[in-house]
All heavy atoms as an XYZ file, in Angstrom:
637
protein
N       0.833     -1.196      0.000
C       0.000      0.000      0.000
C       0.872      1.252      0.000
O       2.041      1.202      0.394
C      -0.922      0.007      1.210
O      -0.220      0.366      2.371
N       0.272      2.334     -0.386
C       0.995      3.614     -0.442
C       1.434      4.049      0.958
O       2.534      4.557      1.143
C       0.099      4.690     -1.073
C       0.812      5.959     -1.520
C       1.844      5.639     -2.601
C      -0.184      6.967     -2.052
N       0.582      3.803      1.944
C       0.908      4.194      3.321
C       2.096      3.391      3.845
O       3.003      3.951      4.466
C      -0.302      4.010      4.233
C      -0.076      4.627      5.611
C      -1.274      4.486      6.525
O      -2.295      3.933      6.140
N      -1.153      4.972      7.746
N       2.110      2.095      3.566
C       3.222      1.244      4.005
C       4.512      1.689      3.338
O       5.563      1.753      3.971
C       2.916     -0.214      3.687
N       4.414      2.012      2.049
C       5.573      2.482      1.294
C       6.106      3.772      1.905
O       7.312      3.962      2.069
C       5.174      2.687     -0.172
C       6.328      2.901     -1.113
C       5.838      2.995     -2.558
C       6.958      3.439     -3.466
N       6.532      3.624     -4.838
N       5.199      4.656      2.268
C       5.556      5.945      2.871
C       6.213      5.749      4.235
O       7.197      6.411      4.565
C       4.310      6.806      2.991
O       4.606      7.983      3.697
N       5.682      4.818      5.026
C       6.256      4.547      6.354
C       7.658      3.954      6.218
O       8.555      4.302      6.985
C       5.346      3.615      7.150
C       4.142      4.328      7.730
C       3.146      3.383      8.372
O       3.069      2.206      8.035
N       2.361      3.899      9.290
N       7.839      3.064      5.245
C       9.155      2.479      4.995
C      10.132      3.567      4.582
O      11.270      3.606      5.051
C       9.082      1.420      3.892
C       8.867     -0.011      4.340
C       8.646     -0.919      3.143
C      10.033     -0.513      5.179
N       9.682      4.443      3.702
C      10.511      5.562      3.257
C      10.965      6.374      4.466
O      12.152      6.661      4.637
C       9.748      6.448      2.272
C      10.472      7.734      1.963
C      11.498      7.751      1.036
C      10.133      8.916      2.613
C      12.186      8.933      0.759
C      10.817     10.099      2.352
C      11.842     10.096      1.418
N      10.019      6.736      5.312
C      10.318      7.550      6.504
C      11.319      6.856      7.419
O      12.241      7.490      7.927
C       9.036      7.853      7.294
C       8.128      8.863      6.645
C       8.747     10.250      6.499
O       9.523     10.656      7.381
O       8.460     10.917      5.495
N      11.151      5.551      7.636
C      12.052      4.854      8.557
C      13.460      4.756      7.974
O      14.442      4.911      8.693
C      11.502      3.481      8.956
O      11.517      2.599      7.866
N      13.567      4.535      6.665
C      14.894      4.505      6.034
C      15.542      5.887      6.071
O      16.726      6.015      6.368
C      14.804      4.028      4.580
C      14.489      2.576      4.443
N      15.239      1.582      5.034
C      13.508      1.939      3.766
C      14.727      0.399      4.736
N      13.670      0.597      3.973
N      14.750      6.909      5.784
C      15.260      8.279      5.793
C      15.754      8.638      7.196
O      16.848      9.181      7.366
C      14.187      9.264      5.332
C      14.597     10.736      5.320
C      15.766     10.989      4.374
C      13.417     11.618      4.934
N      14.969      8.308      8.198
C      15.310      8.619      9.589
C      16.610      7.905      9.995
O      17.487      8.504     10.616
C      14.148      8.180     10.488
C      14.071      8.896     11.804
C      12.767      8.541     12.504
C      12.783      9.033     13.931
N      11.563      8.701     14.646
N      16.724      6.644      9.638
C      17.926      5.869      9.974
C      19.143      6.445      9.249
O      20.221      6.567      9.832
C      17.718      4.401      9.602
N      18.955      6.815      8.001
C      20.035      7.419      7.225
C      20.472      8.745      7.812
O      21.674      9.008      7.951
N      19.501      9.562      8.185
C      19.792     10.868      8.785
C      20.572     10.715     10.083
O      21.489     11.485     10.360
C      18.494     11.638      9.063
C      17.938     12.363      7.873
C      18.844     13.492      7.393
O      19.161     14.405      8.163
O      19.244     13.448      6.222
N      20.209      9.726     10.882
C      20.881      9.488     12.164
C      22.369      9.211     11.924
O      23.232      9.784     12.597
C      20.203      8.322     12.878
C      20.664      8.124     14.298
C      19.908      6.998     14.968
C      20.515      6.700     16.338
N      19.938      5.505     16.946
N      22.655      8.341     10.957
C      24.049      8.016     10.626
C      24.749      9.235     10.018
O      25.892      9.535     10.355
C      24.115      6.833      9.658
C      23.530      5.540     10.186
C      24.247      4.974     11.402
O      25.380      5.402     11.708
O      23.687      4.088     12.059
N      24.059      9.908      9.133
C      24.625     11.066      8.426
C      25.017     12.162      9.425
O      26.115     12.715      9.353
C      23.605     11.580      7.418
C      24.112     12.653      6.487
C      24.722     12.317      5.283
C      23.953     14.006      6.791
C      25.174     13.303      4.401
C      24.406     14.991      5.927
C      25.012     14.634      4.738
O      25.457     15.608      3.874
N      24.128     12.456     10.351
C      24.390     13.501     11.353
C      25.534     13.100     12.285
O      26.220     13.956     12.833
C      23.129     13.837     12.159
C      21.972     14.385     11.331
C      22.319     15.619     10.514
O      23.191     16.406     10.867
N      21.631     15.797      9.398
N      25.727     11.786     12.461
C      26.820     11.280     13.308
C      28.115     11.148     12.494
O      29.102     10.604     12.990
C      26.428      9.937     13.915
N      28.084     11.625     11.239
C      29.237     11.602     10.329
C      29.642     10.184      9.914
O      30.770      9.949      9.494
C      30.447     12.349     10.928
C      30.162     13.723     11.551
C      31.448     14.371     12.038
C      29.445     14.643     10.577
N      28.695      9.237     10.047
C      28.951      7.854      9.609
C      28.350      7.688      8.206
O      27.319      7.046      8.033
C      28.347      6.859     10.601
C      29.056      6.852     11.950
C      28.592      5.701     12.829
N      27.195      5.851     13.211
C      26.784      6.340     14.395
N      27.656      6.723     15.303
N      25.494      6.427     14.663
N      29.012      8.309      7.246
C      28.458      8.394      5.887
C      28.331      7.028      5.231
O      27.359      6.762      4.537
C      29.298      9.353      5.040
C      29.428     10.704      5.682
C      30.646     11.160      6.170
C      28.310     11.516      5.860
C      30.752     12.400      6.790
C      28.405     12.749      6.487
C      29.631     13.188      6.950
O      29.728     14.401      7.578
N      29.315      6.173      5.464
C      29.283      4.831      4.870
C      28.073      4.046      5.378
O      27.455      3.292      4.639
C      30.579      4.086      5.221
C      31.162      3.295      4.086
C      32.453      2.609      4.522
C      33.396      2.404      3.389
N      34.272      3.428      2.981
N      27.750      4.238      6.654
C      26.599      3.569      7.268
C      25.281      4.188      6.794
O      24.248      3.518      6.788
C      26.674      3.673      8.795
C      27.952      3.150      9.407
S      28.065      1.362      9.336
C      26.946      0.936     10.672
N      25.327      5.461      6.425
C      24.113      6.164      5.995
C      23.667      5.720      4.602
O      22.469      5.658      4.317
C      24.353      7.664      6.016
N      24.644      5.406      3.745
C      24.345      5.119      2.332
C      23.269      4.047      2.132
O      22.299      4.290      1.407
C      25.637      4.788      1.540
C      25.327      4.132      0.202
C      26.458      6.052      1.333
N      23.391      2.849      2.760
C      22.346      1.832      2.515
C      20.943      2.292      2.895
O      19.972      1.960      2.210
C      22.774      0.640      3.375
C      24.170      0.897      3.788
C      24.437      2.368      3.647
N      20.835      3.062      3.970
C      19.522      3.578      4.390
C      18.959      4.547      3.347
O      17.783      4.472      2.992
C      19.626      4.287      5.744
C      20.020      3.386      6.864
N      19.236      2.326      7.297
C      21.133      3.369      7.641
C      19.838      1.711      8.297
N      20.993      2.321      8.524
N      19.830      5.438      2.870
C      19.372      6.396      1.857
C      19.037      5.686      0.543
O      18.092      6.075     -0.147
C      20.416      7.494      1.632
C      20.542      8.454      2.786
C      21.787      8.841      3.254
C      19.413      8.988      3.399
C      21.911      9.742      4.306
C      19.520      9.886      4.464
C      20.768     10.260      4.919
N      19.793      4.646      0.197
C      19.479      3.886     -1.029
C      18.110      3.226     -0.905
O      17.324      3.229     -1.856
C      20.555      2.828     -1.307
C      21.877      3.350     -1.860
C      22.908      2.233     -1.916
C      21.703      3.985     -3.239
N      17.819      2.679      0.266
C      16.499      2.068      0.488
C      15.393      3.116      0.433
O      14.320      2.856     -0.124
C      16.471      1.320      1.826
C      17.147     -0.033      1.730
O      17.048     -0.712      0.716
N      17.861     -0.412      2.771
N      15.659      4.282      0.986
C      14.669      5.372      0.919
C      14.459      5.775     -0.538
O      13.321      5.985     -0.977
C      15.133      6.566      1.750
N      15.556      5.854     -1.284
C      15.473      6.237     -2.706
C      14.617      5.249     -3.495
O      13.828      5.649     -4.351
C      16.875      6.334     -3.308
C      16.871      6.668     -4.782
C      16.650      7.974     -5.215
C      17.078      5.687     -5.741
C      16.622      8.285     -6.571
C      17.063      5.989     -7.092
C      16.835      7.284     -7.501
O      16.806      7.587     -8.839
N      14.742      3.962     -3.175
C      13.928      2.937     -3.866
C      12.438      3.169     -3.645
O      11.623      2.828     -4.495
C      14.307      1.530     -3.376
C      15.621      1.039     -3.924
C      15.950     -0.336     -3.363
C      17.416     -0.648     -3.532
N      17.886     -1.695     -2.610
N      12.089      3.756     -2.505
C      10.681      4.017     -2.193
C      10.193      5.337     -2.792
O       9.009      5.520     -3.016
C      10.457      4.045     -0.676
C      10.908      2.794      0.045
C       9.949      1.642     -0.174
C      10.443      0.372      0.466
N      10.765     -0.689     -0.487
N      11.126      6.277     -3.002
C      10.758      7.579     -3.582
C      11.953      8.123     -4.365
O      12.869      8.694     -3.782
C      10.336      8.557     -2.485
C       9.947      9.932     -3.040
O      10.017     10.125     -4.279
O       9.574     10.804     -2.240
N      11.899      7.943     -5.679
C      13.031      8.333     -6.530
C      13.043      9.824     -6.863
O      13.927     10.286     -7.571
C      13.019      7.526     -7.847
O      11.785      7.775     -8.519
C      13.191      6.040     -7.596
N      12.071     10.565     -6.344
C      11.996     12.000     -6.651
C      12.414     12.873     -5.469
O      12.417     14.089     -5.575
C      10.563     12.404     -7.067
O       9.693     12.177     -5.958
C      10.096     11.619     -8.279
N      12.759     12.258     -4.345
C      13.061     13.031     -3.146
C      14.470     13.615     -3.232
O      15.458     12.891     -3.136
C      12.907     12.151     -1.905
C      13.017     12.949     -0.629
O      14.084     13.448     -0.302
N      11.912     13.096      0.068
N      14.546     14.931     -3.419
C      15.855     15.561     -3.639
C      16.732     15.539     -2.387
O      17.955     15.510     -2.504
C      15.706     16.975     -4.191
O      14.976     17.770     -3.312
N      16.139     15.513     -1.202
C      16.949     15.427      0.020
C      17.728     14.108      0.042
O      18.933     14.090      0.313
C      16.086     15.533      1.280
C      16.857     15.308      2.593
C      17.863     16.425      2.843
C      15.920     15.164      3.771
N      17.047     13.013     -0.253
C      17.691     11.687     -0.259
C      18.815     11.655     -1.289
O      19.923     11.182     -1.000
C      16.655     10.570     -0.542
C      17.345      9.229     -0.765
C      15.657     10.463      0.599
N      18.547     12.177     -2.469
C      19.541     12.184     -3.544
C      20.751     13.029     -3.134
O      21.902     12.612     -3.317
C      18.914     12.682     -4.864
C      17.804     11.727     -5.303
C      19.979     12.817     -5.949
C      16.940     12.232     -6.444
N      20.488     14.173     -2.526
C      21.570     15.044     -2.066
C      22.392     14.380     -0.965
O      23.627     14.456     -0.955
C      20.992     16.372     -1.563
C      22.042     17.403     -1.295
C      21.454     18.801     -1.078
O      20.223     18.983     -1.220
O      22.246     19.694     -0.761
N      21.716     13.702     -0.044
C      22.418     13.003      1.039
C      23.311     11.899      0.461
O      24.431     11.695      0.928
C      21.421     12.395      2.036
C      20.722     13.419      2.891
C      21.655     14.007      3.915
N      20.976     14.737      4.950
C      20.931     16.048      5.057
N      21.505     16.809      4.147
N      20.328     16.627      6.060
N      22.804     11.184     -0.529
C      23.611     10.134     -1.162
C      24.842     10.730     -1.838
O      25.959     10.243     -1.651
C      22.771      9.339     -2.170
C      21.912      8.241     -1.549
C      20.793      7.827     -2.484
C      22.765      7.052     -1.151
N      24.636     11.789     -2.594
C      25.748     12.445     -3.289
C      26.801     12.911     -2.287
O      28.000     12.637     -2.455
C      25.223     13.626     -4.105
N      26.356     13.577     -1.233
C      27.288     14.075     -0.214
C      27.989     12.936      0.508
O      29.195     13.005      0.754
C      26.560     14.954      0.810
C      26.104     16.271      0.225
O      26.619     16.727     -0.797
N      25.123     16.888      0.858
N      27.236     11.901      0.856
C      27.826     10.759      1.576
C      28.930     10.114      0.746
O      30.022      9.839      1.257
C      26.758      9.713      1.913
O      25.829     10.246      2.830
N      28.633      9.879     -0.528
C      29.658      9.283     -1.394
C      30.877     10.197     -1.515
O      32.016      9.735     -1.456
C      29.088      8.963     -2.776
C      28.281      7.692     -2.819
C      26.944      7.693     -3.209
C      28.855      6.475     -2.488
C      26.204      6.519     -3.261
C      28.117      5.286     -2.531
C      26.794      5.321     -2.919
O      26.080      4.161     -2.967
N      30.634     11.486     -1.657
C      31.755     12.429     -1.768
C      32.601     12.405     -0.496
O      33.833     12.389     -0.550
C      31.222     13.847     -2.016
C      32.327     14.897     -2.107
C      31.767     16.284     -2.424
N      30.724     16.718     -1.514
C      30.949     17.292     -0.323
N      32.173     17.501      0.104
N      29.928     17.669      0.433
N      31.934     12.375      0.647
C      32.642     12.451      1.928
C      33.423     11.182      2.267
O      34.340     11.220      3.079
C      31.662     12.829      3.040
C      31.163     14.279      2.930
C      29.864     14.480      3.692
C      32.229     15.252      3.405
N      33.063     10.063      1.635
C      33.877      8.843      1.808
C      34.822      8.664      0.610
O      35.415      7.612      0.419
C      33.033      7.565      2.044
C      32.244      7.681      3.339
C      32.123      7.251      0.860
N      34.933      9.729     -0.199
C      35.841      9.789     -1.349
C      35.512      8.762     -2.449
O      36.383      8.321     -3.178
C      37.301      9.641     -0.901
C      37.737     10.791      0.010
C      39.184     10.641      0.414
C      39.764     11.873      1.071
N      39.017     12.409      2.205
N      34.228      8.400     -2.538
C      33.761      7.556     -3.650
C      33.223      8.520     -4.718
O      32.028      8.761     -4.822
C      32.662      6.605     -3.158
C      32.163      5.670     -4.248
O      32.390      5.957     -5.451
O      31.517      4.660     -3.910
N      34.164      9.085     -5.461
C      33.811     10.187     -6.360
C      32.992      9.742     -7.567
O      32.201     10.521     -8.091
C      35.075     10.946     -6.782
C      35.792     11.545     -5.591
C      37.090     11.166     -5.267
C      35.158     12.478     -4.763
C      37.745     11.716     -4.159
C      35.796     13.025     -3.655
C      37.092     12.636     -3.363
O      37.718     13.169     -2.264
N      33.166      8.502     -8.006
C      32.369      8.008     -9.140
C      30.888      7.994     -8.778
O      30.046      8.483     -9.536
C      32.826      6.605     -9.568
C      34.217      6.618    -10.191
O      34.654      7.701    -10.645
O      34.866      5.559    -10.230
N      30.568      7.423     -7.627
C      29.173      7.404     -7.191
C      28.671      8.800     -6.850
O      27.522      9.127     -7.140
C      28.987      6.460     -5.992
C      28.701      5.047     -6.439
O      27.872      4.811     -7.308
N      29.407      4.102     -5.861
N      29.526      9.616     -6.264
C      29.125     10.996     -5.942
C      28.688     11.709     -7.216
O      27.645     12.362     -7.249
C      30.278     11.738     -5.274
N      29.476     11.542     -8.270
C      29.150     12.199     -9.541
C      27.800     11.733    -10.084
O      26.989     12.545    -10.536
C      30.250     11.917    -10.563
C      30.041     12.667    -11.853
C      31.141     12.422    -12.888
O      32.030     11.593    -12.635
O      31.074     13.064    -13.941
N      27.534     10.441     -9.999
C      26.255      9.878    -10.456
C      25.089     10.539     -9.713
O      24.107     10.969    -10.317
C      26.230      8.341    -10.243
C      27.197      7.660    -11.220
C      24.816      7.787    -10.386
C      27.523      6.209    -10.875
N      25.224     10.639     -8.389
C      24.127     11.179     -7.581
C      23.994     12.686     -7.712
O      22.880     13.213     -7.678
C      24.250     10.716     -6.129
C      23.939      9.248     -6.051
C      24.834      8.212     -6.077
C      22.647      8.647     -6.018
N      24.171      7.010     -6.053
C      22.822      7.245     -6.015
C      21.346      9.153     -5.986
C      21.754      6.352     -5.976
C      20.277      8.265     -5.949
C      20.488      6.887     -5.946
N      25.111     13.400     -7.877
C      25.006     14.848     -8.119
C      24.328     15.119     -9.466
O      23.566     16.078     -9.599
C      26.371     15.543     -8.040
C      26.843     15.774     -6.623
C      28.045     15.247     -6.163
C      26.078     16.542     -5.734
C      28.481     15.466     -4.856
C      26.505     16.760     -4.422
C      27.699     16.219     -3.997
O      28.120     16.436     -2.703
N      24.595     14.264    -10.447
C      23.926     14.392    -11.754
C      22.427     14.176    -11.597
O      21.616     14.948    -12.116
C      24.523     13.395    -12.773
O      25.915     13.631    -12.876
C      23.870     13.533    -14.137
N      22.060     13.124    -10.852
C      20.634     12.866    -10.578
C      20.013     14.062     -9.871
O      18.885     14.447    -10.161
C      20.465     11.637     -9.674
C      20.451     10.301    -10.370
C      20.085      9.226     -9.350
C      20.658      7.869     -9.659
N      20.012      7.185    -10.759
N      20.757     14.624     -8.931
C      20.246     15.756     -8.155
C      19.951     16.944     -9.057
O      18.887     17.557     -8.951
C      21.256     16.144     -7.069
C      20.818     17.270     -6.138
C      19.596     16.871     -5.317
C      21.966     17.651     -5.204
N      20.864     17.250     -9.958
C      20.632     18.405    -10.841
C      19.441     18.153    -11.745
O      18.656     19.062    -12.015
C      21.883     18.759    -11.636
O      22.160     17.769    -12.582
N      19.250     16.908    -12.190
C      18.077     16.572    -13.027
C      16.789     16.676    -12.227
O      15.780     17.163    -12.726
C      18.219     15.161    -13.609
C      19.244     15.095    -14.723
C      19.366     13.686    -15.278
C      20.417     13.647    -16.367
N      20.952     12.305    -16.603
N      16.837     16.228    -10.994
C      15.645     16.264    -10.114
C      15.257     17.715     -9.848
O      14.092     18.074     -9.927
C      15.918     15.549     -8.785
O      16.350     14.220     -9.074
C      14.663     15.471     -7.922
N      16.245     18.538     -9.538
C      15.946     19.958     -9.246
C      15.430     20.675    -10.490
O      14.548     21.503    -10.385
C      17.188     20.639     -8.668
C      17.482     20.124     -7.267
C      18.288     21.059     -6.434
C      18.180     20.651     -4.974
N      19.143     21.281     -4.111
N      15.971     20.334    -11.678
C      15.481     20.934    -12.918
C      14.018     20.593    -13.154
O      13.232     21.433    -13.545
C      16.324     20.450    -14.113
C      17.541     21.306    -14.346
C      18.175     21.012    -15.699
C      19.559     21.620    -15.781
N      20.629     20.659    -15.712
N      13.665     19.317    -12.918
C      12.295     18.887    -13.188
C      11.303     19.492    -12.195
O      10.113     19.548    -12.450
C      12.185     17.363    -13.198
O      12.379     16.847    -11.904
N      11.799     19.949    -11.047
C      10.915     20.580    -10.057
C      10.652     22.039    -10.391
O       9.663     22.604     -9.944
C      11.519     20.456     -8.650
C      11.648     19.057     -8.077
C      12.352     19.096     -6.720
C      10.277     18.405     -7.917
N      11.546     22.655    -11.130
C      11.393     24.076    -11.473
C      10.452     24.306    -12.651
O      10.339     23.498    -13.509
C      12.761     24.716    -11.786
C      13.640     24.736    -10.538
O      13.127     24.657     -9.421
N      14.941     24.835    -10.739
């Protein structure tokens, strides 16, 4: 159901944010990826993924997510 999907999204986002705020970027990534699977249009999740990858020096993935982010922001404008 849409509500279950939304609750899953929220729990993944919350778990990711907890790790992200604690500067555990590597631990945050799987949570944000799971959140992204539930909502591929959420620019916060995409931005968190891009930043997390950049901060663990995974520049290839960072570039992929920053590209997604710019496309997402363009489509919102």
